[in-house]
N, C-alpha and C positions, 0 to 999 in steps of 0.2 A: 578717805581723808576729808576733813572739813575744808571749806573754801579758803583759798590762799590768795594773796596779792603779791606783786613783785617785791614789795617791801617786807613781807612777812615770810617768804619762802625760806625754810631753814637751810643751812649750809649742806647738810647731809642730802637733801633733795637736789640741790644744785649739782652736787658731786656725782649724781647718777647720770647726768646728761653731758653730752659733748656739744658745745656751740659750733655752728658752721657759718662762717661769715665770708661774704664776697663784697667788694667795694666797686662802685661805679664812680669814677672821679672825672669831673669836668675841669679842664685846664684852659684858661683863656690865653691864646698865643700872643706874643709880645710884638705884634705888627703895628705899624703906624696907621694903617687903614683897615677897613673891614674886609671880610673874606670874599665878597662878591661885588663890591663897589668901592669908590674912592673916598667915602666918608671917613673922617677921623675915628679911630677906635679908642681914643684916650678916655680917661675917667675924669669926671668932675665938671663937664661942660653944662651949660644951662639946659634944662629939660627940653627935649624934642628939638634941639638945635643941630645935632649931627645926624640928620636923616635925609633920604633922597627917595626918588621913585623906586629904586631897586630894593633898598632894605625895607621899604614900606610895602613892597609887593604890588605897586600900582599897575594897572593894565598896560601892556606893551613894554614894560621895563625888562631888560635881559641881564642876568648875572654874568660876571666875568671872574674867573677864579684867580685869586691872589697868589702869585708864585712864592712870595716870601712866607705866606702861611703854610704852603705845602712843604717848603724846605725846613721850617721849624718843626712841623709834624714829623718829618723824616728823621730829624735829629732826635726827637723824643723817642720815636720807635726804635732807633738804633741804640739809644741809652737803655731801653727796656729789653734789649736782646731779641727783638721781634724779627720775624721773617716778613719782608716787605713784598707786597704784590706788584707784579709788573703792570697790572691793570686793575684799577678800582673804579667804582661807579657811584655816583650820587643818586639819592632817592628822595622822594617827598614823603615826609612823615606827617600825616594829616591829623590834626586835632584842633579844637576850637577853644581859644582862651583869649581874653581881652588884650593881653600884651603880645599876641602873635598876629599882627595885622594881615599877613599873607594867608592865614588859615592853615599853614603847613610850615614845617621846619625842613630845611635842606640838610640832609644827613647822609650817611652811608650805611647800607643795610647788608645785603647779601655779599657784596664784594668790598670789604673795608680796606683801608690803606695798608694795615699790617696786622699780623696775628702771631700767636704761639711764642710769647716772650716770657720773661721772668724778672723778678726783683729779689735780690738777696737781702734778708734782714738779719740782724744780730740781736738776740734777747737772752739775757742771763748767761752770757758767755757762749751760747750755742748759735749756730748759723742755720738759716732755713730759707729755702727758695719758695717764693709765692708766684704761682703761674699768672701770666697776663694773657687773657683770652684774645683780646683785640684792641686795636687803636684805630679810631676812625675820626674823620673830619666832619664838622657840622657848623651851622651858624647858630647864634644865640637868639633868644627871644628878648622882648623888652622887660620892663620892670613895673609891677603893680605896687602902688603906694597906698597903704591902708591906714596910715596915721600921719599926723603932723599938719593937718589942715583943719580949718574951723568946721567944715562940714564932713569930716572923715567918718562921722557916725552914719552918714547917708550915702557918700560917694567914694569910689575908688579912683584915684588919679593914675594916669599912665605916663611913664617916661620911656619913649621908644628909642632913646640914644643907643641902647645896648643891642637893638635889633641888628643882626648881621655881623656882630663881632665874632672873630674866628675862635672856635673851640676845637679841642680834641677830647674825645671821651675815651678813657682808659678803663677797660672792664677787666677785673681780676677773676681768676678761678676761685671757687669757694674753698680756699686752702688755709684760711685763718680760723683759729679755734679759741681765741680769747680776745677781749678788748685790747690787751697789751700788744698782741701780734698785729691787730689792725692799726693801732697807733704807730707802731714801728714801721709798718708797710707804708702808711701815708707819709710819715716823716721822710723815709728814704725816697719815696716817689717825688715829693716836693723838692728835695735836694737835687735829684737827678735833673728835673726840669729847669732848676736854676743854673746848674752847672753847664748845661748845653744851651742856655740862654733862650729856651723856648718860651719861658714865662717868668714873670716876677713872683708868681704864686702868692700875691698879696690877698689874703683871705678877707681883709676888711673891705677891699674893693671888688670882691666877688671873683677874683682871678683863679681861685681854687675852691671848688665846691664838691661835696661828696654825698652820695647816697649809699646806704648799706643794706644788703640783703642778708637777713638773719633767720636761721632756723636752729632747732635743737633736736638731738636724737639720743637715745640711750647709748651709753658707751659700748662699743663693739658692734653696733648695728651699721651696716653698709648703706642702707637706704636713707636718703635725705629726708628730713622732716619738712612740713609745710612752712614756707618762708614768708616773711613780711618784709616789705621794702620800707626803710626809714629814711625820710627826707629831712631837709633843713639842717644839715650837719655842717655848719659854716665855721667851725673852729675845732681844733684838735681836742680840746676839753669836752666840747659837746659830743664829739664822736664817741669818746670813752664813756661819758655819762649815758648817752642814748643806748649804747650796746649793753652796758651793765643792766639798765632798766629793762630793755626788751628781752634779754635772755631770762631775767628773773620773771618777767610777765608770762613768757611762753611756758617755762617750767611750772609756774604756779597754775596755769590753765590745765596742763596735762595732769599734774598731780591731783587736781581737784576733779578730775574726770571729764574735763572739757576737751575741746579741740582747737588747735590754732587755725585761723582762717587766713587764706592767701589774700593780702590786702596791702594797700599803701598807707603808711602811717606817718605822722608828722611829729617831730620832736619839739616839745615846748620847753625852752630854756628856763622859764620862770618856775615851772613845777618839777623839771627834771624827768618828765614822763613822756612817753609816746602816746599819741591819740589817733584813733582811726580817722582816715581821710576819705578813702574811696576803695572800692574793690580793685585788686591788682589788674592792670591792663595786660593783655597779651599782644604779641607783634601784629596779629591780624586786626586788632582793634584800631590800629593806626592806618590801615589801608595803604601800606607802603607801595609805591610804584616808581619806576625809573624817572629821574628828573629829565624832562624833555628838553630843557634849555641849556644843559651842560653836557659836553662830550665826555666820554670816559677819561679818567686820569691815567696817563701812561707814564710809568717811571722806568726810564732806560737804565741799563747797567752802568753806563758812563755817568749819568746823573747821580745815581746812588753812590758811586765811588767818589765823586767830587764832594758830596755831602759828608761821606765817611772820613775823607781826608781832612775835613775841617773840624772834626770832633775833638773836644778837649779830653784830657785824662779824666776819667770818671772817679767819683769819690772812693769807691771800693778799691780800685787800682791804686789810687793815691795813698790810701791808708796802709795798704800792704807795702808800698814802696817806702813810706816814711818809717815804718817799723824796721824794714830790712836795711835801708840805706843809712838812716840816721840813728838807729838804735833806740827809737822811742818806744814807750809802752803803748800797748794797743789802745788803752783809754785815752792817752794823750793824742795819738793819731786820730782817734774819733773826734775829739774836740777840735783839733786843728783843721779838720776837713769839714767842719759843720757848715762852713760857707766857702765858696770858691775864692772869695776875696781874702779870707783869713788864711787859707792854705797857701795862696800865692805870696802873701805878706810874710808868713813864717819862713817859706823856703828862701826868699830873698834875704831875710835877716840871718838865716842859718849860714848861707854862703858868705855873706859879708863879715860875719863874726868868726867863722872857723870853729864854732862851738854850737852844734845843732841842739844839744840838750838844754844848754843855757838859753838859747833863743826860744825854744819851746816854752820853758818856764816863764820867761819874761813876757812872751806874747799872751799866754794864758793867765798870767798873774798881774804884774804891774800895768801892762798896757791895757788889758781888758778892764781892770778896775778904773783906770783913768778915763777910758772911753765911756764906761757906764756912768760915771759921775758927771761927765760932760754931756751925756745924752747924744753921743756920736757913734757912727758906725766906723768900722776899721778903715774903710775907704776914705774917710774924712780925717784920719789921724794926722795931727800936726807933726808927728815924728814919723818920718818915712822908714820903711823897712831897712834901707841901706844905712840910715843914720843910727837906728837902734843897733844894727850889726856892728857899726864902728864903735859904739859905746861898749858893747860886750867884748869886742876885740881888745880894747884898752884894759879891761879887767883881766883878760887872758894873758896879756903881756906884762901884767903887774904894774902898769902905770897908774892905775887907781884901784882902790879897794871896792868891794861890793857895796859897802855902806855909802861911800861917796858916790858911787854910780847911781844909787837910788835918788840921792839929792840932785845929781846932775840931770837925771831923767825927768824929775819934776819940773826943773827949769826948762828943759828941752820941750816938754809938752806945753808949757805956758808960752814959750817964746818962738818955738820952731827953729831955734838955733842948733848948730852942730855941737856935739859933745866937746870936742877939742876947743872950740871957741869959748865955751863956758869955763872949762877947766883952766885954760891959760889966763883968762881975764880974772878969775877969782882965786888963782893960786891953789888949785885943789889937787895938783899932781901928787901921787903917792911918793913918800920919802923912803927910798931904799938905800940911800947913802949911809954907810956905816958910821962915818964920822959925825954926821949930823944927828943920827939916832943915838949915838953914845952919849952926847951931851944931855939929851932929854932923859935917857935911862938913868944916868948918874944922878940927875936931880930927883927923879922919882925914888930911887933907892935911898938917897939922903933924907927924903921927907917921909919915908915909910919904915922906920927902924923896927917897929913891932912886927910887921909883915915879913920883913927880911929875916928876923930872928925865928919866926914860925917856920918859914920855908927851910931855913938851914937846920931846923930841929926836926925835919921830916914831914912837915905838912905841905906837901908839894902842890896841893890844890890852890894854895894862896897865890900861886904864880898867875892865875887868871886875874886876880885883883890887880897885880902889878902891871900886867899887860894892858888892862883897861885904863889904868892911870896914864900909861904912856900914850895910848890912843887918844885919851882925852886931852893931854897936854899938846899933842900934835894935831889937834882938831880932826882926828880920824884919818890923817894922811900917812901915818907910819905904816910900813909894810908889816903886817902881823907876824908873818913867818920869820922875818929878820929880827923883829922885836923879841920873839920867843927865844931864838937862838942866842942873841946877845945877853938877854937877862940870865939864861941858864949859865952862860960862860962866866958872867960877872959874879953870880951868886955861888959859883963853885958847885 
């Protein structure tokens, strides 16, 4: 076959191969201070202002492990169904790079914090478990700045604020076989980390970073192909783009008679391509050895149980409960659990309204649209879950119509007032009193002789027009069911 590229490899050639994908995900833990010192771990400070002898690795400085970071990592490991080690050990991972002032990274190697977990993903209605090999603690390096300065063509600038911020690295098994599966895995992983409040996972701030190990093999072959590690995947879109390109590149190489080399590649968002960066390192290249300044980390059963007792209900459990308890569709349950804040808002609104399905529709519909237009998150909603529930309860009781409720909601969102306050002030209560409705209906019948004649002649569809006229005359306050019944009685 003539030479192929990732862009020109035909679909039938791609179909002959099975991609094999594993992800290494770095998650920055949501601690106030760094993992081995008291420097602030926040984002956005002036360059090189949040540093000290410990995170800079100056001679004589000794690290002290941050307990909050350990507990956040424990919650993450529990959310990933991992087995936690009673004893784990820190090691020095040696490599030399300008943004690593110590000359080594403190990580965990032979004895990680937790192992043998899994994440369940749903794709096209099917569920699949992706294995998690290990979860380990480590500190972050600094940041090299290659652009944005007048002399960026000659110099690289260093911001070392990020040195020592606490990370967990979550290494998956090579259980994913398409970019869509990898996308779904990373999405669920991010959601789990946010639910247990281990991290905000804000990719723009570097709180969630991902590298992908990619290989291809002919369908039916057990042996794994030669893999390439793709770095710089700092968005979900880039992950999918990079995987699609890299799979195509490797297939094109093999189909053209070439061989895939084991290497580290960099994803270029501008071209949508991966480019060779360096030959792939092995563990021995880093000359790992036990960290002499840190004692082994011991996790007692009592400590593990205390952390487990603080765990929230996880999104998968919550989806299942929403379907079983509230009778929601699986899709609706998926949307409503897309953030912990939304799931909690919905549940409070469902309880206050007495009508969970209606609460689900309003949270996903009217509320979501209003928040999007206002550029707000659900935690910032001027309409509390309890007040939305009260509005829906008024519909359920027949005190207001659904149409009026939408107008009231708009006013609630703008003012923050309670539904009943707006309804009483503006006289919007639904009219169900037969006597009051009969007067309006009589006027509509008197002013619509043609439609009355048509209805009595057998064209019953015209009843909708008459109901509409009554609703218009009552400013939408008439009870539609009562109007229908009275019109039918009066028209014989």
